[in-house]
DRENDO-1510 file (C-alpha; in Angstrom, 1 decimal, always signed):
<recs>
REC; n; res; u; v; w
REC; 1; UNK; +64.0; -60.0; +17.9 .
REC; 2; UNK; +65.3; -60.8; +21.3 .
REC; 3; UNK; +67.8; -63.6; +22.0 .
REC; 4; UNK; +66.6; -66.9; +23.3 .
REC; 5; UNK; +68.2; -70.1; +24.8 .
REC; 6; UNK; +66.9; -73.6; +24.9 .
REC; 7; UNK; +66.7; -75.0; +28.4 .
REC; 8; UNK; +67.1; -78.6; +29.5 .
REC; 9; UNK; +63.3; -78.9; +29.9 .
REC; 10; UNK; +62.8; -77.7; +26.3 .
REC; 11; UNK; +61.3; -74.4; +27.3 .
REC; 12; UNK; +62.5; -71.1; +25.7 .
REC; 13; UNK; +63.9; -68.5; +28.1 .
REC; 14; UNK; +64.4; -64.9; +27.3 .
REC; 15; UNK; +68.1; -63.9; +27.7 .
REC; 16; UNK; +67.9; -60.1; +27.2 .
REC; 17; UNK; +66.0; -57.1; +28.4 .
REC; 18; UNK; +65.0; -55.8; +25.0 .
REC; 19; UNK; +62.6; -56.7; +22.2 .
REC; 20; UNK; +62.6; -55.4; +18.6 .
REC; 21; UNK; +60.0; -55.3; +15.9 .
REC; 22; UNK; +60.4; -56.7; +12.4 .
REC; 23; UNK; +62.5; -54.9; +9.8 .
REC; 24; UNK; +60.4; -52.3; +8.0 .
REC; 25; UNK; +61.2; -49.2; +6.0 .
REC; 26; UNK; +61.1; -47.0; +9.1 .
REC; 27; UNK; +60.4; -43.4; +8.6 .
REC; 28; UNK; +63.0; -41.8; +10.8 .
REC; 29; UNK; +60.3; -39.9; +12.7 .
REC; 30; UNK; +60.0; -41.4; +16.2 .
REC; 31; UNK; +58.3; -40.9; +19.5 .
REC; 32; UNK; +60.0; -41.8; +22.8 .
REC; 33; UNK; +58.4; -42.5; +26.1 .
REC; 34; UNK; +58.8; -44.4; +29.3 .
REC; 35; UNK; +56.2; -46.3; +31.4 .
REC; 36; UNK; +56.6; -47.0; +35.1 .
REC; 37; UNK; +56.5; -50.7; +36.1 .
REC; 38; UNK; +56.8; -52.6; +39.3 .
REC; 39; UNK; +58.3; -56.0; +39.0 .
REC; 40; UNK; +58.3; -58.1; +42.1 .
REC; 41; UNK; +57.8; -54.9; +44.1 .
REC; 42; UNK; +60.8; -53.1; +42.5 .
REC; 43; UNK; +60.5; -50.0; +40.3 .
REC; 44; UNK; +61.4; -50.5; +36.7 .
REC; 45; UNK; +60.9; -48.6; +33.5 .
REC; 46; UNK; +59.6; -49.7; +30.1 .
REC; 47; UNK; +61.4; -47.8; +27.4 .
REC; 48; UNK; +59.7; -47.5; +24.0 .
REC; 49; UNK; +60.8; -46.1; +20.6 .
REC; 50; UNK; +57.8; -45.7; +18.3 .
REC; 51; UNK; +57.6; -44.9; +14.6 .
REC; 52; UNK; +55.0; -42.1; +14.4 .
REC; 53; UNK; +54.5; -42.4; +10.6 .
REC; 54; UNK; +54.1; -46.2; +10.5 .
REC; 55; UNK; +52.3; -46.1; +13.8 .
REC; 56; UNK; +54.2; -49.1; +15.3 .
REC; 57; UNK; +56.8; -49.6; +18.0 .
REC; 58; UNK; +60.4; -50.0; +16.9 .
REC; 59; UNK; +61.8; -51.5; +20.1 .
REC; 60; UNK; +61.2; -51.8; +23.8 .
REC; 61; UNK; +63.4; -52.4; +26.8 .
REC; 62; UNK; +63.0; -52.9; +30.5 .
REC; 63; UNK; +65.5; -51.0; +32.7 .
REC; 64; UNK; +66.0; -50.6; +36.5 .
REC; 65; UNK; +66.9; -46.9; +36.4 .
REC; 66; UNK; +65.6; -43.9; +34.6 .
REC; 67; UNK; +68.9; -42.2; +33.7 .
REC; 68; UNK; +70.2; -40.5; +30.6 .
REC; 69; UNK; +72.7; -43.3; +29.9 .
REC; 70; UNK; +70.0; -45.9; +29.7 .
REC; 71; UNK; +67.8; -43.8; +27.4 .
REC; 72; UNK; +70.5; -42.7; +25.1 .
REC; 73; UNK; +71.9; -46.2; +24.7 .
REC; 74; UNK; +68.5; -47.7; +24.1 .
REC; 75; UNK; +67.7; -45.2; +21.3 .
REC; 76; UNK; +71.1; -45.6; +19.7 .
REC; 77; UNK; +70.8; -49.4; +19.6 .
REC; 78; UNK; +67.2; -49.1; +18.3 .
REC; 79; UNK; +68.0; -46.8; +15.3 .
REC; 80; UNK; +71.1; -48.7; +14.1 .
REC; 81; UNK; +70.9; -48.9; +10.2 .
REC; 82; UNK; +67.7; -46.8; +10.3 .
REC; 83; UNK; +67.0; -43.2; +9.3 .
REC; 84; UNK; +66.7; -40.8; +12.2 .
REC; 85; UNK; +65.1; -37.4; +11.4 .
REC; 86; UNK; +63.2; -36.3; +14.5 .
REC; 87; UNK; +62.4; -37.4; +18.1 .
REC; 88; UNK; +59.2; -36.3; +19.8 .
REC; 89; UNK; +59.1; -36.6; +23.6 .
REC; 90; UNK; +57.3; -35.2; +26.6 .
REC; 91; UNK; +58.9; -32.3; +28.6 .
REC; 92; UNK; +61.2; -34.3; +30.9 .
REC; 93; UNK; +64.4; -32.2; +30.9 .
REC; 94; UNK; +66.9; -35.0; +30.2 .
REC; 95; UNK; +65.4; -35.6; +26.8 .
REC; 96; UNK; +66.7; -32.3; +25.5 .
REC; 97; UNK; +70.4; -33.2; +26.1 .
REC; 98; UNK; +69.9; -36.7; +24.7 .
REC; 99; UNK; +68.4; -35.4; +21.5 .
REC; 100; UNK; +71.2; -32.8; +21.1 .
REC; 101; UNK; +73.9; -35.5; +21.7 .
REC; 102; UNK; +72.2; -37.7; +19.1 .
REC; 103; UNK; +72.3; -34.8; +16.7 .
REC; 104; UNK; +68.6; -35.0; +15.8 .
REC; 105; UNK; +65.7; -32.6; +15.6 .
REC; 106; UNK; +63.7; -32.6; +18.8 .
REC; 107; UNK; +60.0; -31.8; +19.1 .
REC; 108; UNK; +58.6; -31.3; +22.6 .
REC; 109; UNK; +55.0; -32.4; +23.2 .
REC; 110; UNK; +52.5; -29.6; +22.8 .
REC; 111; UNK; +49.8; -31.4; +24.7 .
REC; 112; UNK; +52.1; -31.7; +27.7 .
REC; 113; UNK; +53.1; -28.0; +27.4 .
REC; 114; UNK; +49.5; -26.8; +27.4 .
REC; 115; UNK; +48.6; -29.2; +30.3 .
REC; 116; UNK; +51.6; -27.9; +32.3 .
REC; 117; UNK; +50.5; -24.3; +31.7 .
REC; 118; UNK; +47.0; -25.0; +32.9 .
REC; 119; UNK; +48.3; -26.8; +36.0 .
REC; 120; UNK; +50.7; -24.0; +36.9 .
REC; 121; UNK; +47.8; -21.4; +36.6 .
REC; 122; UNK; +45.4; -23.6; +38.7 .
REC; 123; UNK; +48.0; -24.0; +41.5 .
REC; 124; UNK; +49.0; -20.4; +41.4 .
REC; 125; UNK; +45.4; -19.2; +41.7 .
REC; 126; UNK; +44.6; -21.6; +44.5 .
REC; 127; UNK; +47.6; -20.8; +46.6 .
REC; 128; UNK; +47.3; -17.0; +46.1 .
REC; 129; UNK; +43.5; -16.9; +46.4 .
REC; 130; UNK; +43.2; -15.1; +43.0 .
REC; 131; UNK; +39.8; -13.4; +42.4 .
REC; 132; UNK; +37.6; -14.3; +39.5 .
REC; 133; UNK; +38.4; -11.2; +37.4 .
REC; 134; UNK; +42.2; -11.7; +37.7 .
REC; 135; UNK; +41.9; -15.4; +37.0 .
REC; 136; UNK; +40.0; -14.7; +33.8 .
REC; 137; UNK; +42.8; -12.3; +32.8 .
REC; 138; UNK; +45.4; -14.9; +33.4 .
REC; 139; UNK; +43.6; -17.6; +31.4 .
REC; 140; UNK; +43.0; -15.1; +28.6 .
REC; 141; UNK; +46.8; -14.3; +28.5 .
REC; 142; UNK; +47.6; -18.0; +28.5 .
REC; 143; UNK; +45.3; -18.5; +25.5 .
REC; 144; UNK; +47.5; -15.9; +23.7 .
REC; 145; UNK; +50.6; -17.8; +24.7 .
REC; 146; UNK; +49.3; -21.1; +23.5 .
REC; 147; UNK; +48.3; -19.6; +20.2 .
REC; 148; UNK; +51.9; -18.9; +19.5 .
REC; 149; UNK; +52.4; -22.6; +19.0 .
REC; 150; UNK; +49.4; -23.1; +16.7 .
REC; 151; UNK; +50.6; -21.1; +13.6 .
REC; 152; UNK; +51.0; -22.3; +10.1 .
REC; 153; UNK; +54.8; -22.1; +10.1 .
REC; 154; UNK; +57.7; -21.7; +12.4 .
REC; 155; UNK; +58.3; -18.2; +11.0 .
REC; 156; UNK; +54.8; -17.1; +12.0 .
REC; 157; UNK; +55.1; -18.8; +15.4 .
REC; 158; UNK; +58.3; -16.9; +16.1 .
REC; 159; UNK; +56.8; -13.6; +15.0 .
REC; 160; UNK; +53.7; -14.3; +17.2 .
REC; 161; UNK; +55.8; -15.1; +20.2 .
REC; 162; UNK; +57.9; -12.0; +19.8 .
REC; 163; UNK; +54.7; -9.9; +19.7 .
REC; 164; UNK; +53.5; -11.7; +22.9 .
REC; 165; UNK; +56.7; -10.9; +24.7 .
REC; 166; UNK; +56.6; -7.2; +23.6 .
REC; 167; UNK; +53.6; -6.7; +25.7 .
REC; 168; UNK; +55.7; -7.6; +28.7 .
REC; 169; UNK; +53.7; -5.7; +31.4 .
REC; 170; UNK; +50.5; -7.5; +30.6 .
REC; 171; UNK; +51.9; -10.9; +31.1 .
REC; 172; UNK; +50.8; -12.3; +34.5 .
REC; 173; UNK; +53.6; -13.2; +36.9 .
REC; 174; UNK; +52.8; -16.9; +36.8 .
REC; 175; UNK; +53.1; -17.1; +33.0 .
REC; 176; UNK; +56.2; -14.9; +32.9 .
REC; 177; UNK; +58.0; -17.2; +35.3 .
REC; 178; UNK; +56.9; -20.2; +33.2 .
REC; 179; UNK; +58.0; -18.7; +29.9 .
REC; 180; UNK; +61.4; -17.7; +31.3 .
REC; 181; UNK; +62.1; -21.1; +32.7 .
REC; 182; UNK; +60.5; -23.5; +30.2 .
REC; 183; UNK; +59.9; -21.7; +26.9 .
REC; 184; UNK; +62.4; -19.0; +26.0 .
REC; 185; UNK; +65.5; -21.2; +25.6 .
REC; 186; UNK; +63.5; -24.1; +24.0 .
REC; 187; UNK; +60.9; -22.4; +21.8 .
REC; 188; UNK; +62.2; -24.0; +18.6 .
REC; 189; UNK; +61.7; -27.5; +20.1 .
REC; 190; UNK; +58.0; -26.8; +20.4 .
REC; 191; UNK; +57.5; -25.7; +16.8 .
REC; 192; UNK; +59.6; -28.2; +14.7 .
REC; 193; UNK; +56.3; -29.8; +13.6 .
REC; 194; UNK; +55.1; -26.6; +11.9 .
REC; 195; UNK; +57.6; -27.0; +9.0 .
REC; 196; UNK; +57.4; -30.8; +8.6 .
REC; 197; UNK; +54.0; -32.6; +8.5 .
REC; 198; UNK; +55.7; -35.9; +9.4 .
REC; 199; UNK; +56.7; -34.6; +12.8 .
REC; 200; UNK; +54.3; -35.5; +15.6 .
REC; 201; UNK; +53.5; -32.5; +17.8 .
REC; 202; UNK; +52.5; -34.7; +20.7 .
REC; 203; UNK; +53.5; -38.1; +22.2 .
REC; 204; UNK; +49.9; -39.2; +22.2 .
REC; 205; UNK; +50.4; -42.2; +19.9 .
REC; 206; UNK; +52.9; -43.9; +22.1 .
REC; 207; UNK; +50.8; -43.2; +25.2 .
REC; 208; UNK; +47.8; -44.7; +23.4 .
REC; 209; UNK; +50.0; -47.7; +22.6 .
REC; 210; UNK; +50.8; -48.0; +26.3 .
REC; 211; UNK; +47.1; -47.8; +27.3 .
REC; 212; UNK; +46.1; -50.6; +24.9 .
REC; 213; UNK; +49.1; -53.0; +25.3 .
REC; 214; UNK; +49.7; -52.8; +29.1 .
REC; 215; UNK; +46.8; -51.4; +31.1 .
REC; 216; UNK; +47.2; -50.9; +34.9 .
REC; 217; UNK; +45.4; -54.1; +35.8 .
REC; 218; UNK; +47.8; -56.2; +33.7 .
REC; 219; UNK; +51.0; -54.5; +34.9 .
REC; 220; UNK; +50.5; -56.0; +38.3 .
REC; 221; UNK; +50.5; -59.6; +37.1 .
REC; 222; UNK; +54.1; -59.8; +36.0 .
REC; 223; UNK; +56.9; -60.3; +38.5 .
REC; 224; UNK; +60.0; -60.7; +36.3 .
REC; 225; UNK; +61.5; -59.0; +33.2 .
REC; 226; UNK; +61.1; -62.3; +31.3 .
REC; 227; UNK; +57.4; -62.4; +32.0 .
REC; 228; UNK; +56.7; -58.8; +31.0 .
REC; 229; UNK; +58.9; -59.0; +27.9 .
REC; 230; UNK; +57.2; -62.2; +26.7 .
REC; 231; UNK; +53.8; -60.4; +27.1 .
REC; 232; UNK; +55.1; -57.2; +25.4 .
REC; 233; UNK; +56.6; -59.1; +22.5 .
REC; 234; UNK; +53.2; -60.7; +21.8 .
REC; 235; UNK; +51.5; -57.3; +22.1 .
REC; 236; UNK; +54.0; -55.7; +19.8 .
REC; 237; UNK; +53.3; -58.3; +17.1 .
REC; 238; UNK; +49.6; -58.0; +17.5 .
REC; 239; UNK; +49.6; -54.2; +17.5 .
REC; 240; UNK; +51.8; -54.1; +14.3 .
REC; 241; UNK; +49.5; -56.5; +12.5 .
REC; 242; UNK; +46.4; -54.4; +13.3 .
REC; 243; UNK; +47.7; -50.8; +13.3 .
REC; 244; UNK; +50.7; -50.5; +10.9 .
REC; 245; UNK; +50.2; -47.7; +8.3 .
REC; 246; UNK; +52.2; -48.2; +5.1 .
REC; 247; UNK; +51.9; -45.4; +2.5 .
</recs>
């Protein structure tokens, strides 16, 4: 748990920016995410490491800056004396380097991947005034691309993706640009879950935890790190009591 100090008035004051859950037999399969907070008008970030198998948070921390050093240090501190097998994150680029530096398998969120593909197509069609027939062709091709990530094993996924790329001339420009920039060099990070049922293919669990433990209307109440951490510590305990899954 976080450190505390007894004040002269007898009140307990939080003396750190991090809270940790109780000691469980953590699975080693984690989700990582960040939530934007404004404390006293200043931008901060809530960092969360979440055990996807136990369905509970491992630790949380409030930081001023969203930079690789803060994220890596937080994860390293949170996994001390715990197994670490895989980290699932959204598509934010800095997470790839952090996972590699930590020497752990890295699963990129499939939900965010598909959402990004749809947004790219929508923007492309609007800006270029794409007609209905061509739009249908683009979305049909996108369906083929997405299907590459829905196979029964990584071997089948790789084979499916190779077949998709072989028909190069039929791939719409907007999708080819996306594949070249976001998929080709990171394909394995999208399919780790196909060979290990414990790996979460999305970061939805931690995002659901955010929605239920700190909704927008509550975020605006707290003006200090002490205040928000006191609230989050209570929420962490309550969530763990009601949602923990122990096999």
